[in-house]
ROMI-596781 format. One record per residue (C-alpha): x, y, z; residue in three letters. Coordinates in Angstrom, 1 decimal. Layout:
<rs>
<r xx="X" yy="Y" zz="Z" type="ALA"/>
...
</rs>
This chain:
<rs>
<r xx="-1.9" yy="-0.6" zz="-7.6" type="MET"/>
<r xx="-2.2" yy="0.2" zz="-11.3" type="SER"/>
<r xx="-0.5" yy="3.2" zz="-12.8" type="SER"/>
<r xx="-3.9" yy="4.8" zz="-13.4" type="ALA"/>
<r xx="-4.8" yy="4.4" zz="-9.7" type="GLN"/>
<r xx="-1.4" yy="5.9" zz="-8.7" type="LEU"/>
<r xx="-1.9" yy="8.8" zz="-10.9" type="LYS"/>
<r xx="-5.5" yy="9.5" zz="-9.5" type="ARG"/>
<r xx="-4.2" yy="9.1" zz="-6.0" type="LEU"/>
<r xx="-1.5" yy="11.7" zz="-6.6" type="GLN"/>
<r xx="-4.1" yy="14.1" zz="-8.1" type="GLU"/>
<r xx="-6.4" yy="13.7" zz="-5.1" type="LEU"/>
<r xx="-3.4" yy="14.0" zz="-2.7" type="SER"/>
<r xx="-2.5" yy="17.3" zz="-4.2" type="GLN"/>
<r xx="-6.1" yy="18.6" zz="-3.9" type="VAL"/>
<r xx="-6.3" yy="17.4" zz="-0.2" type="PHE"/>
<r xx="-2.9" yy="18.9" zz="0.6" type="SER"/>
<r xx="-4.1" yy="22.3" zz="-0.6" type="GLN"/>
<r xx="-7.3" yy="22.0" zz="1.6" type="GLY"/>
<r xx="-9.5" yy="22.2" zz="-1.5" type="LYS"/>
<r xx="-11.2" yy="18.8" zz="-1.5" type="ALA"/>
<r xx="-14.9" yy="18.8" zz="-2.1" type="ASN"/>
<r xx="-17.4" yy="16.1" zz="-1.0" type="PRO"/>
<r xx="-17.1" yy="14.3" zz="-4.5" type="GLN"/>
<r xx="-13.3" yy="14.2" zz="-4.3" type="GLN"/>
<r xx="-13.6" yy="12.9" zz="-0.7" type="ILE"/>
<r xx="-15.8" yy="10.1" zz="-2.1" type="GLN"/>
<r xx="-13.5" yy="9.5" zz="-5.0" type="GLN"/>
<r xx="-10.5" yy="9.0" zz="-2.6" type="LEU"/>
<r xx="-12.6" yy="6.6" zz="-0.4" type="SER"/>
<r xx="-13.5" yy="4.6" zz="-3.4" type="THR"/>
<r xx="-10.0" yy="4.6" zz="-4.8" type="LEU"/>
<r xx="-8.5" yy="3.5" zz="-1.5" type="LEU"/>
<r xx="-11.1" yy="0.7" zz="-1.3" type="ALA"/>
<r xx="-10.1" yy="-0.5" zz="-4.9" type="GLU"/>
<r xx="-6.4" yy="-0.4" zz="-3.9" type="ILE"/>
<r xx="-7.0" yy="-2.4" zz="-0.7" type="ASN"/>
<r xx="-8.9" yy="-5.0" zz="-2.6" type="ARG"/>
<r xx="-6.2" yy="-5.2" zz="-5.2" type="TYR"/>
<r xx="-3.6" yy="-5.7" zz="-2.5" type="ASP"/>
<r xx="-5.6" yy="-8.2" zz="-0.7" type="ASP"/>
<r xx="-5.9" yy="-10.3" zz="-3.9" type="ALA"/>
<r xx="-2.3" yy="-10.4" zz="-4.4" type="GLU"/>
<r xx="-0.6" yy="-13.4" zz="-2.9" type="PRO"/>
<r xx="1.8" yy="-12.6" zz="-0.2" type="VAL"/>
<r xx="4.9" yy="-14.7" zz="-0.5" type="THR"/>
<r xx="7.7" yy="-14.4" zz="1.9" type="GLU"/>
<r xx="11.0" yy="-16.2" zz="1.4" type="ASN"/>
<r xx="12.6" yy="-16.0" zz="4.8" type="LYS"/>
<r xx="15.6" yy="-18.4" zz="5.1" type="GLN"/>
<r xx="16.6" yy="-19.1" zz="8.7" type="VAL"/>
<r xx="20.0" yy="-20.4" zz="9.3" type="ILE"/>
<r xx="20.8" yy="-21.8" zz="12.7" type="PHE"/>
<r xx="24.5" yy="-21.6" zz="13.8" type="ILE"/>
<r xx="25.6" yy="-23.9" zz="16.5" type="ALA"/>
<r xx="26.8" yy="-22.4" zz="19.8" type="ALA"/>
<r xx="30.7" yy="-22.5" zz="20.1" type="PRO"/>
<r xx="32.0" yy="-25.3" zz="22.4" type="ASP"/>
<r xx="34.3" yy="-23.8" zz="24.8" type="PHE"/>
<r xx="34.9" yy="-27.0" zz="26.8" type="GLY"/>
</rs>
């Protein structure tokens, strides 16, 4: 998410939390969320999960 998108999201969030959103702002939020989702989907997901196996103790 870009800084401009974050700023716009914060502005719209404030309007919505006040219960003052008009139809144009609802559309703007919908468009903005779609843009953010496309941006997130385009980013490669990399997970570095290292798994370490520890042998069970030998009690015999």
